[in-house]
C-alpha positions as CSV (number, residue, x, y, z in Angstrom):
1,X,-25.8,-2.9,13.4
2,X,-23.0,-2.9,15.5
3,X,-21.1,-6.3,15.8
4,X,-18.6,-6.7,18.3
5,X,-15.1,-7.7,17.3
6,X,-14.4,-10.6,19.5
7,X,-11.1,-10.6,22.2
8,X,-9.9,-7.2,20.1
9,X,-9.3,-3.9,21.7
10,X,-7.6,-0.5,21.3
11,X,-6.2,1.8,24.0
12,X,-7.5,5.5,23.8
13,X,-5.9,8.6,24.9
14,X,-8.1,11.9,26.1
15,X,-6.6,14.6,28.2
16,X,-3.6,12.5,29.2
17,X,-5.9,9.4,30.8
18,X,-5.2,6.3,28.8
19,X,-8.3,3.3,28.7
20,X,-8.8,0.2,26.9
21,X,-12.0,0.1,24.9
22,X,-13.8,-2.7,22.9
23,X,-13.8,-3.0,19.1
24,X,-16.7,-3.0,17.1
25,X,-17.4,-3.2,13.3
26,X,-20.2,-1.4,11.3
27,X,-21.3,-1.7,7.9
28,X,-21.6,1.6,6.3
29,X,-23.6,2.0,3.3
30,X,-22.4,4.0,0.1
31,X,-25.9,5.7,-1.3
32,X,-24.1,7.4,-4.2
33,X,-21.9,4.4,-5.5
34,X,-23.8,1.5,-3.9
35,X,-21.6,-1.1,-1.7
36,X,-20.0,0.2,1.5
37,X,-17.5,-0.5,3.7
38,X,-17.1,-2.2,7.4
39,X,-15.4,0.4,9.7
40,X,-13.8,-0.2,12.7
41,X,-15.3,1.7,15.7
42,X,-14.4,1.8,19.7
43,X,-16.7,2.1,22.5
44,X,-16.4,5.5,23.9
45,X,-18.7,7.2,26.9
46,X,-22.4,5.6,25.8
47,X,-21.2,5.5,22.3
48,X,-18.9,4.8,19.5
49,X,-15.8,6.9,17.9
50,X,-14.5,6.0,14.7
51,X,-10.9,5.0,14.1
52,X,-8.8,7.1,11.7
53,X,-5.2,7.2,10.2
54,X,-2.3,8.1,12.1
55,X,-3.9,7.5,15.5
56,X,-7.1,10.1,14.9
57,X,-10.3,9.4,15.8
58,X,-13.6,11.1,14.9
59,X,-14.0,12.7,18.2
60,X,-10.8,15.5,17.9
61,X,-9.6,15.4,21.5
62,X,-9.3,11.5,21.7
63,X,-6.3,9.8,19.8
64,X,-5.7,5.8,19.6
65,X,-2.2,4.6,20.3
66,X,-2.3,0.7,20.3
67,X,-4.7,-1.6,18.8
68,X,-5.2,-5.5,18.6
69,X,-6.9,-7.0,15.3
70,X,-5.1,-10.3,15.3
71,X,-5.7,-12.2,12.0
72,X,-7.6,-9.1,10.6
73,X,-6.4,-7.1,7.8
74,X,-7.5,-3.6,7.7
75,X,-7.0,-0.6,5.4
76,X,-7.7,3.1,5.3
77,X,-10.2,4.6,2.9
78,X,-9.8,7.7,0.9
79,X,-11.2,9.7,3.9
80,X,-9.0,8.1,6.6
81,X,-11.6,6.0,8.4
82,X,-10.1,2.5,9.7
83,X,-12.2,-0.1,7.4
84,X,-12.0,-3.7,7.9
85,X,-11.0,-5.9,4.6
86,X,-13.7,-8.5,4.3
């Protein structure tokens, strides 16, 4: 289930247009190894996009350039996805 991260936001850039998006977390499950990770996602259109290393996202023509995650620690997975440390 998607859970909003209260008070936190990210600035997204697409085609020269900047906009502020809310941040959400989602518990991804690792079917092979068990467990999983809590990834950070941003609202985009009527859905969500994943945030990745170096300003990249899971939508190729959209980048993130600023983020607020006050008091929260995040890391990048081996595949470059942003994940909360819980």
